[in-house]
N, C-alpha and C positions, 0 to 999 in steps of 0.2 A: 795826122793830127791837125795839119793846117786846114783841111777841109772842115773839121769840126769847129775850129775857131771861127772860120768864116760863117758857118751856119749860125753860130751863137751871137754874132755881132749885133749889138743893140738890143739883145733880148733880156739881159740881166743874168744869163747863164753863161759862165765862162768855162770853157773846156780845158784851158791851160792857165795855171796861176802860179806865180813865183812867190807869193806871200800870203799871210793870213788875211781874213776879211771878217767883218761883222756878220756877213750872211752865212758864215760857216763853211768850212772847206772839208770835203770828203777826204778820207785817208788816201795817201798817195801810193802809186804803184800800179801794177797790172794784175788783174785777177781773171780767172777763168769763169765766164758767165755762160753756162750751157755750152753751145757750140761756137761761141765767140769769145775773143779776148776783150775783157772789160777794162777800159782805161779809167782808172780811179782818180787821176789828177784833175778833178773837176770841182769847180766852185759852184755850189748849188745856191739857188735863190733862197732867201729867208721867207718861207711861206709856211702856213700852218699845216698840221698833219691832215686836216680835212681836205686841203687842196691836193695833197698827194693821194688821198683816197679817191677823190673825184678823177684825178688823172689815171689812177689805177683802174677805175671802172671803164674808162675809155681805152685802156691798153689791150682790151680783148678784141679790138679791131672793128668795132661797130660804130657807125655814126649814130649819136643819140641826142635827143633834146634834153633840156634841163629836167623836164617832167620824167623822161625815161630814166635819167640818172637817179632821180629821187626814188623811183620804183625799185631800181636795182639796190639802192642802199637800204631801203625798207626790207627787201627780200633777204639780204644776207649780212650787210655791214652791221646792222644794229644788234646782231647776236654776239658780236665780239668787240665792237668798237662803239659806234653810235650812228644814228641816222640824222644827218644835218637837215635843217629846214630848207624848203625850196628856195627861199630868198638867199640863204647862205650859199647854196649850190651855184646860183647864178652869179653871186659875188665872186666866188672862186673861179668860175669859168671866165669871167672878164679878166681877172688877175692872170690866169694861165694863158689867155690869149694875148694879153699885153706882153707877156714874157716869151711868146713864140712857142709855147709848149702845146698849145691847142689852136686849131683853126676852125672857123665856123663858115657856114654857107646857108643861104635861104633855099628851101625846097617847098614845093606846093603842098599845102595842107588840104585844101579843097579848091574849088573853082575860083574863089575870091580871096583866099587868105594863104599866106605863107607861114612857115615855121622855120626856126633856126636849129640846125643840127651841128653837133660838134664832133671833131675827130682829133685824136692825138697826132702830133707831128713827129717826124724823125728826131728832132731835138727833144721833144717830150719823152720819147722812148729812151733816149740816151740818159736824160736826167733822172727818169724814174728808175731805170736799171741801176744807175749809180747810187741813188738814194737807198734803194732796197738792199744793196750789197754792202754799203760802207757806213751808213749812219746807224749808230746803235739805237735799238728800240728802248723806249722808256719802260720802266717797270710798271706793271698793271697796278691800278689803284682801286681798292675795293671800298665802295660806299654802300653799306647794306642797311637800309632803313629799318628793316624788321629786327636785325640784330641790335641796333641802337635801342629799340624799345624793349627788347628782352634784357639788355644791359641795365635798363631802368626798372627791372621787374620788382625790385623791393618797394616801388611806389605804386605798383599795379595790382589789380585783382587777378588771381590765377586764371579765372575763366576768360578774362580779356586777353591775356597772353596767348591762350590756346586759340582764341578767335583770330588773333592777328597772324599766327602761324598757319592756321587753316586757310585764311584768305590768301596768304602768300603761296601756299601749296596749290590752290585753285588757279592762280595766275600762272604758276609754273606749268601746270598741265596744258593750259592754252598755248603757252609759249613753246612747249615741247611739240605740240601738233604743228605749229607754224614752222619750227625748225626742221621737222621731219619732211614737211612739204618742200622746204627750201633745198634740203638734201636730195630729194627725189628729182627736183628740177635741175639741179646742178649735175647730177649723175647722168641725166638724159642728154647732156651736151658733151660731145666728144672733146672739145677744147677747154672744158671747165674742170679738169682733173683736180687742180689745186683748190678752187672754190669748193669742190665736192668734199675734199679733205677737211676744210675749215667747217663746212656745214655738219659733217660727221662729228667733229670735235664739239660743236655747239650742242648737238643732240646729247652727247655723253655728259657735257657739263651740266645741262639742265636736269638730266636724269640723276646726276650726283647731288644736285641741289635739292631735288625731291627727297632723296634718301636722307639728306641732312635735316630736312624739315621733319620727316617722320621720326628721326632719332631725337630731335629736340623735343617733340611731344612726349616721347618716352622719358627723357631726362626731366621734363617738367613734372610728370607724374611721380617720378622717383623722389624729386625734391620735395613735393607736397607731402609724400608719405613720411619723409624724415623730419618734417617740422612738428 
């Protein structure tokens, strides 16, 4: 534990803490984390969930540019969380580097230009593992613009309601194709077993939403017949 404390010095991540903090403290104790014992007496930095997501993308062991991280988030994160803007990704990378959770270096882009690549540090792995295991997930929040308009159906023409649902269904078909491609890409990587599970969940979620849209069209027809 002393080694961990030394690693965290000056980073804003404290691996041993005797009191509460504004930054939030993980649950205390020792948990089994795969093949390692996870020390949960860790005070985590107060950073947004987007920062943890960026750190998570780097946890797969690849050095990535901010542009690469954006592509990764577009490919999978947006199906279940959201895809941050490129500017926000670089903001979080700077924050993570200041905390010692990420390290950067310049590599040659071409003969005249360099690019900056980022990698997770051992301290970053420790913090991310602790956050994943000990910080409770917030409840999902549904904001459904189409349902909001159906809710106001007493002010709308029935044909317009059907058009709105049909447009929604068309977008879902496009999203389903993208999710299926993401699933195939994840399944092709031996070390992406868990991203593949999430991609599979995303496919099933979108398929369910398509079924709900079809059911809503039937319900609208039934409602019109009863009026």
